[in-house]
C-alpha positions, 0 to 999 in steps of 0.5 A: 499500500502506498504512502499517503501524504495529505493535508486532510486532517483525518489522514495525517500520521499520529504518534503515541510513544514510539508508534506511529499510525498511518492516520487518525481512524481506529477500528473500535473493539467489537465483540464477535462471540465466535470463540473456539474451544478454551476461548480461543481465536478461530479463523473467523477472528482472523479474517475479520480483523485482517479484512479490517486492516486491509480497509486502511484504519491506522489502528485496528483493535481486537475485541475485548480480551477476558483476563481471567476465565470468569472475566468473560461476559459470554462463553463464545468470548476470546481470553488471554488468561493463558499462554495458549491464548496469546500464542493463538493471538499472534497470527492475528496481530501479524495479519493486522501489521502486515497491511500496515494498521497498528495491531491492538488489543483491549483487555477486560473483565466483565464483572457483574455483566459476565455470565451472560447469553450471546446477544442474539440469544438474549443477552440475559443472565445465563440460566438452567436452560443454558446449562442444559444446552452446554453453557452453565452459568458461573458466579460473578463479582463486582464492587457491590452485590448490585445486579447490573439489570432486574433479573440478573445475577447478583454479583459477589462484592470483591474481597481485597485478595480478589482485587489484588488477583485482578490487578495481577491478571490485567498485568500478566494479560498486558504482558502476554499481548506484548509477547503476541505482538500487539502494539497498542493496548486499551483497557476497558474501564466503561459500559458497566463491566468491572472497573466501571462498577467501581467508579459509579456510585450507583454500582458501588456502595462499599464502605472500605478504602474501594468505596465512598468518595471520589478517591475511593471509587477510582481507586481500583481503576488506577491500581489497574493502570499501575499494574498494566503499565508496569508489564506493558513495554514502556515505549508502547502506548496504553488507551483507556476506555471510559463511560464518561457519564452514566447518564443516570440520576446520581451516577458517574459524571464528566467532571468525575471523568476529568479528574479520573483522566488526570489520574490516569495520565499521571500513571502513564496512560496515553489516550483516553477512550471516551465512550459513555453509559451502559452501566446496566443496559447496553448503551449501544442499543439505546435509540435517538443518539445523534452522530458524534454524540460522545464528542463533547466528552472527548473535547472536554477531557482533552482540553482540561487534561492535555491528554490525547482522547479518542471519540466513538459512537455513530461516526459514519460520515467522513466529513464529520470524522474529518471535522472532529480532527481538524477542530481539535475535539479528538486526536483519534476517531473510532469507528465500529458497526460502520466498518462491518457495513463497509470494511474499507470505510477508511479508504473510501473516506480518504477518496471522498476527502480528497486525500487519495483521489487516485486510490494509491493507498489502496491495495494495487489490485483493487485500486488499479481498477477503481481509478480506471472505473472513475476515469471511465465515468468521466469518459464521454459516452461510447469512448472506452478508456484504458481498462475498459471492455 
């Protein structure tokens, strides 16, 4: 793929520690619920992520990888709690990098949102019927004994020993991700999963040092950051995904996100990945959202902390993505479901924005034909251009 030189902001190169992305477009982590035996990735994951890398993004993340077996959301999630899983992820990291994108991995513990059905089976807590079909439930943990949704499993409040072991599991997973060849790491601290359950006062009613005021509720999130930064190579960047607001009365606020982001930055976190909501119901399914509705969160965190930020959420149009970067509201723009609809969205955006009108950054076996297709459109009727026939 040819090197792109452009003044279009979305297609300027961006550096994070020692790595540099070819543009500001990120493929957001997206669960596929297609894991094989023992939570291993399959050919589906390899083909899916390699195709998205071919599509021209600067950074491509895997789906969220569970740092321990009980930290999976579903039986169909990939893990990175043992070396066999890390070894199976190596070809994926290599395939992403082979096509010019930075390979990224996201780490997760699902907390009180663990032990659920895959979405198309209902996304409810696993039950006896699921067990009879070979998908038994397992016990869940969280900051406090408060279920994520009505009728869901009630999690056990984590003990201090469990907290320490979980931080250690995040650190070990980071080390395995580095050994597998990933160059960027993302810690999932949003959407109602374990870390978020400690942050939000609606999910955390602890009276020890991990609850109460903001300092207490942030403690676990910061300890995870410290543990991961200690094991992840110092020359490679770490993103941290946050739900910047709960959007619920008495919940986590944007003011608190700014405070947490500063503390994360002081512990070596490089980019704040600004999402929102999802403490209970899946935020991605909420109706009535406007394109780019989370950009104001990214903008404020960036302005008030000096940290680089990534924004995500219903960004479908290239012009919007470019405006976000051009106006300094985020340093990285992540797309998710739009890339499932159109895996070549980044390459197409470069054409639409005038960064690559001749398809030079496309794979030559595609770009050669597409450039001639466009020339043929400009040719008068009845006159063939080279490549027609």
